[in-house]
N, C-alpha and C positions, 0 to 999 in steps of 0.2 A: 487767434481764437481757433479752437479745435473744430475741424470739419468732419462730417461723415462722408467718406469717400468710397466709391466703387471703382475697382480696376477690372475691366473685362480683359481676359487673357493675362491675368495677374500672376499666374504660376510660371510664366515664361521668363526668358532672359531679361528683357527690359522691365516687364511688369513687376518681377520679384525685387529688383533693385529699387524701383520706384516705391514699392510698398515699404521696404526697409527705411528709405529716406523719409517717407511721410510719417511712419510710426515714430521715428526719432524726433520728429517735430511735434509730436503729441496728437496727431490726427487718428481718428478711428477708421480702420481700413477693412473693407470687405472685398474679397476676390471672387470673380465669376470666371470659371475656366473649365473647358471640357476635357482637359488632360488627354488630348489626342495621342494615340499610341505612337505615332511617328516621332513626336517630340518627347513624350513622357512614357516610355515603355514600362517603367516600374511604378506607375501611378503618381501620387502626390510626391513631389521632389523633397528630399530631406532639407534642402536649403530654404524652403519656404517658411517664413517666420511663424512661430506658433501663436503669436498675438493676433494674427490675421483671422478674421471670420471667413471661412472658406465655403463656397457653394460650388459644387460641381454641376455644370450645366452647359448647354450648347446655345449659341446665338440664334440658332434656327428655332429654338423652343421659346416662343413669345411669352407664354404664361410663366415659365420658370424665370425668364429674364425680368419680367415685370415684378415678380416677387422679390428678386434680388435688388431691385431699385427702391424698395420700401425704406423710407426715412433718409434716403441719400441726398446730399446737397451738391456734391461734385462728382462728375464721371470722367474717368480716363478710359477712353475706348481704344484698347490695344489688341483685342481679339481679332484674329484674321488667319485665313489659310495663306501661307506665304511661300514664295518660290516662283521665279519667273518661268523657268523651263517646265516645271511640273504643271503649271497652270495651262500649258498649251495642250495637254491631253487629259486634264481633269476640269474641263470648262464648267460643267454644271456645279461641281463641288465648290469651286472658287467663287462663282457668282452667288450661289446659295448662301455660303458662309459669310462672304464679305459684303455683298450688296444687299441681299435680303436680310442678313443678320443685322446690318446697320439700320435697315428700314424697321425691323422689329424693335430695336433700341429706341429709335425716334418715336415710334408709335407709343411705346410704353412711357416715354418722357412726357408725352402730351398730358398724361394723367398725374404728373408729378410737379405741381406748381412750386414745390420747395426747392427744385433743382436750381442751382446758381451758376453753374459753368459746365461746359463740355470741352474736353481736350481730346483730339483725335490723333492717332498715329497714322500719318499718311506716308508717302514714299516718293523718293526722287525718281522712281521708275516712270512716273507719269510725264516726265520731261521728254523721254525718248532720246533722240540725238540732242546733244547740247548745242550751244551757240558757237559759231565760227566767224572768222574774219577773212575777207578776201581783200587783197592789197588794192584791187581795182574797184570793187563794188561795195566795200564796207562790211559791217557786221550783219549776219543773218542767221536764222534758225535753219539748220541743214535738213534736207529731206532724207528719209531712210535710204540706205544703200539698196540698189535694185538687185534682183536675183542674178542678173547677168554680171554685175560687179562682184557679187559674192563668189560666183562660180570662177571668175577670173582672178579672185583673191586681190581685188583692188580695194584695199581697206581705207585709203585716204579719201576725204570728201572733196569733191570738186564744186566750184561755183556754178550755179544754174545759169547765171548771167553771162559769164565770159569763159567758163571752163577751166579757170585756174585752180590749182590746188589751194585749199584754205587751211588756216591754222586754227586750232581750238582756242577758245577764250572762255573766261568765267561766264557761267550761265545765270542770267537774271531770273529771279523767281516769278516774274510776270511773263516769262516765255510761254507761248501757247503750248498746251499739252499735246503730246504725240505718243499715244499708247502703242507699244509694240508687243504687248503680251496681254493675256486675259487677266493676269495678276495686276498689271498696271491699270487696265481699264476698271477693275473692281476697286482699286484704291482711289482712282479719279472719281468714281461713283460715290464712294464713301465721303470724300472731301466735299464734293458739290452738294450732296444731300445734307450733310451736317451744317454747312455754311448757310444753305437755303433755310433750313429749320431755324437756325439762330436768327437770321434776318426776319423771318416771318413771325416768330414767337418771342422775340426779344431776349433770347438766351445767349450770353456771351460764348462764342465758340472759337477755339484756336486749333488749327491743323498744322502739325509739325511734319515736314517732309524729311524723313530720315534718309541718310545716305548709307554707305556700307559701314554699319556699326558692328562692333565686336567687343568681346570681353568675357569675363567669367560667367558661367552658367549658359553660355551660348549652346544651342542645339548642335550636335555633331553629326546629324543625319543628312539625308539627301537634300534638305532645304537649307543647309548651311551656306552662308554667303562666301564669296571668293576671299574676302578679307579674313575670314576665320581660318580658311585653309592656309593662307599665306602666313598668318600670324600665330598658327598653332603652337610652334615651339616657344613662343614668348610667354613669360609669366606675367600676367596682368596684375596690377595692384590697384585696388579701388581708391580713388583720390577723393577724400572727404570734401575738399574744397570745390570739387566739380559737381557735387550732387545738387539736386534741385532745391531751390529755396522757395517755399510757398509765399506768394505775395498777394 
């Protein structure tokens, strides 16, 4: 059955591909995006599907955001200021855009009883250091490297219990958060706010913790991920079988 769907940040890399996939499946798609200069220096991107209902607006503008939610049944919340390093010297901007912007979205959703689901783009950055295994003491969540370690270029993680060098292992999603940047903190805020809202008001909420994602339409500016720089020479082909299926 066709759904009326809002994608915040829908003019970006992930959002535009998501919009294409949803349109192919017969859904009605509205995009809310501020077309920030750093990501969209030429305004609305040419790749953005013309079947989309586009609203230019900022997550910090609660009134415009509330208007964009009119008649919407499902929300994909992808809008965010992104970039770990940049967040360390644009603290107010990141917390206003991500934390307060999400608060504005949730406030507006209170007046939208027709909303059926909220999907949030979270981030693996909230994990901080991953999990490690010590041969003597077992698996543990590593503490951040100290300033002294960084100065001495001691990159390997040592066990807090016995001092032995540990080996990295797969990180379980229930590992406690360990935010090492203001970007990570803002994504943790978004995740906890949305999940709390869902529990309180009975709205199904899913938070997806993206890792280093890359592909066509990825921003090539200062906020590009490391994977984009590594994979720049590669020609990506969109795999239809890997696209989202609405369930």
